[in-house]
C-alpha positions as CSV (number, residue, x, y, z in Angstrom):
1,M,-14.7,-108.5,63.8
2,E,-13.6,-105.5,61.8
3,L,-16.6,-104.3,59.7
4,S,-14.4,-102.6,57.1
5,N,-12.9,-105.9,56.0
6,Y,-14.0,-107.4,52.7
7,F,-15.6,-110.8,52.8
8,Y,-15.2,-113.5,50.2
9,R,-16.3,-117.1,49.8
10,T,-13.7,-119.9,50.0
11,L,-15.9,-122.8,48.9
12,I,-17.6,-123.6,45.6
13,Y,-21.3,-123.1,45.8
14,S,-24.4,-124.1,44.0
15,E,-27.9,-122.7,43.7
16,V,-30.6,-125.3,43.0
17,K,-34.3,-124.4,43.2
18,G,-33.6,-121.5,45.5
19,Q,-31.5,-123.5,47.9
20,V,-27.8,-122.6,48.3
21,H,-25.3,-125.4,48.9
22,V,-21.5,-125.5,49.4
23,Y,-19.1,-128.2,48.4
24,E,-16.8,-129.6,51.0
25,K,-13.1,-128.8,50.3
26,L,-12.0,-132.4,50.9
27,P,-13.1,-135.5,49.1
28,P,-15.7,-136.7,48.6
29,H,-16.7,-133.0,48.1
30,S,-20.2,-133.6,49.4
31,L,-22.8,-130.9,48.8
32,I,-23.9,-129.3,52.1
33,P,-27.3,-127.4,52.1
34,L,-27.2,-124.1,53.9
35,D,-30.0,-122.4,55.9
36,P,-31.3,-119.2,54.1
37,W,-29.2,-116.8,56.2
38,L,-25.9,-118.6,55.6
39,G,-26.8,-119.2,51.9
40,R,-27.5,-115.5,51.4
41,V,-24.1,-114.4,52.8
42,I,-22.3,-117.0,50.7
43,Q,-24.0,-115.6,47.6
44,L,-23.0,-112.1,48.5
45,A,-19.4,-113.0,49.4
46,D,-17.8,-111.7,46.2
47,G,-14.7,-110.1,47.9
48,Q,-15.7,-106.7,46.6
49,H,-17.9,-105.6,49.6
50,T,-17.2,-105.0,53.2
51,L,-19.0,-106.6,56.1
52,Q,-20.6,-103.2,56.9
53,E,-21.9,-103.1,53.3
54,L,-23.3,-106.6,53.8
55,I,-25.0,-105.6,57.1
56,D,-26.5,-102.5,55.5
57,Y,-27.7,-104.3,52.4
58,V,-29.4,-107.1,54.2
59,A,-31.0,-104.6,56.6
60,S,-32.3,-102.6,53.6
61,Q,-34.2,-105.7,52.4
62,Y,-36.5,-105.3,55.4
63,Q,-37.6,-101.9,54.1
64,G,-37.4,-100.2,57.5
65,D,-39.0,-103.0,59.5
66,I,-35.7,-104.5,60.8
67,P,-36.1,-107.2,63.4
68,E,-35.0,-106.3,66.9
69,N,-32.3,-109.0,66.9
70,Y,-31.0,-108.4,63.4
71,L,-27.5,-107.3,64.3
72,K,-27.0,-110.2,66.7
73,T,-28.3,-112.7,64.0
74,I,-26.2,-111.4,61.1
75,G,-23.2,-111.2,63.4
76,S,-23.7,-114.8,64.4
77,V,-24.1,-115.9,60.8
78,I,-20.8,-114.1,59.8
79,E,-18.9,-115.6,62.7
80,R,-20.2,-119.2,61.9
81,L,-19.1,-118.8,58.3
82,I,-15.7,-117.5,59.3
83,E,-15.2,-120.2,61.9
84,S,-16.1,-122.9,59.3
85,E,-13.8,-121.3,56.8
86,A,-16.6,-120.9,54.3
87,I,-15.7,-117.2,54.0
88,G,-12.5,-115.3,54.5
89,L,-11.7,-111.7,55.3
90,S,-9.4,-109.2,53.7
91,E,-8.4,-105.6,54.4
92,T,-8.6,-104.9,50.7
93,P,-10.9,-106.0,47.9
94,H,-10.3,-109.7,47.0
95,T,-10.7,-111.0,43.5
96,L,-12.2,-114.5,43.4
97,P,-10.8,-117.2,41.2
98,Y,-13.1,-118.5,38.4
99,H,-14.2,-121.6,40.4
100,L,-15.5,-119.4,43.3
101,A,-16.8,-116.5,41.3
102,M,-20.2,-118.0,40.3
103,P,-22.4,-121.0,41.2
104,K,-21.0,-124.3,39.9
105,E,-23.9,-124.9,37.5
106,H,-22.9,-121.7,35.6
107,Q,-19.3,-122.7,35.3
108,D,-17.4,-124.2,32.3
109,P,-16.0,-127.5,33.7
110,A,-12.7,-127.1,31.8
111,M,-12.2,-123.5,33.1
112,T,-13.2,-124.7,36.7
113,E,-10.5,-127.4,36.6
114,R,-7.8,-125.0,35.4
115,S,-8.9,-122.4,38.0
116,M,-8.6,-125.0,40.8
117,K,-5.1,-125.9,39.6
118,G,-4.2,-122.2,39.4
119,T,-3.5,-122.2,35.7
120,V,-6.2,-119.7,34.7
C-alpha cells in the first residue's frame, strides 16, 4: 500500500447519533453500520488527503499515547475498506461528486439524484 496515495470514499454514508453507516451500492441499498475505526476512515476519506496524512492525523488524536499495535490496526482498517471497495486510492487528489461529499442527511435530494446520474 503506497502511503502517498490519496484516499476517497466510494459509498454514500450517513452519520446518525454518532454512528457511521454506508449504503450498499446495489439495491436495496441497505444501510450498513460500521465499527468506529471503519467509520472514522470513511468520514475522513475526502480525496484530498493521503494515507500517510490519515495515519498521522489519527495518531495525533492519542496525544502521544499511541497504542502499541496502532500501525497494524490502521493498516488493517485501510486494507478492509479497500478490499470492500468502500474507499478508493488515487495518485493525485480526487474530487468527490456531490452525493459522496457529505453525509446523506445533509444532502439536497434533487442534487443527490443529479449527482448520481452524472448531470451535476
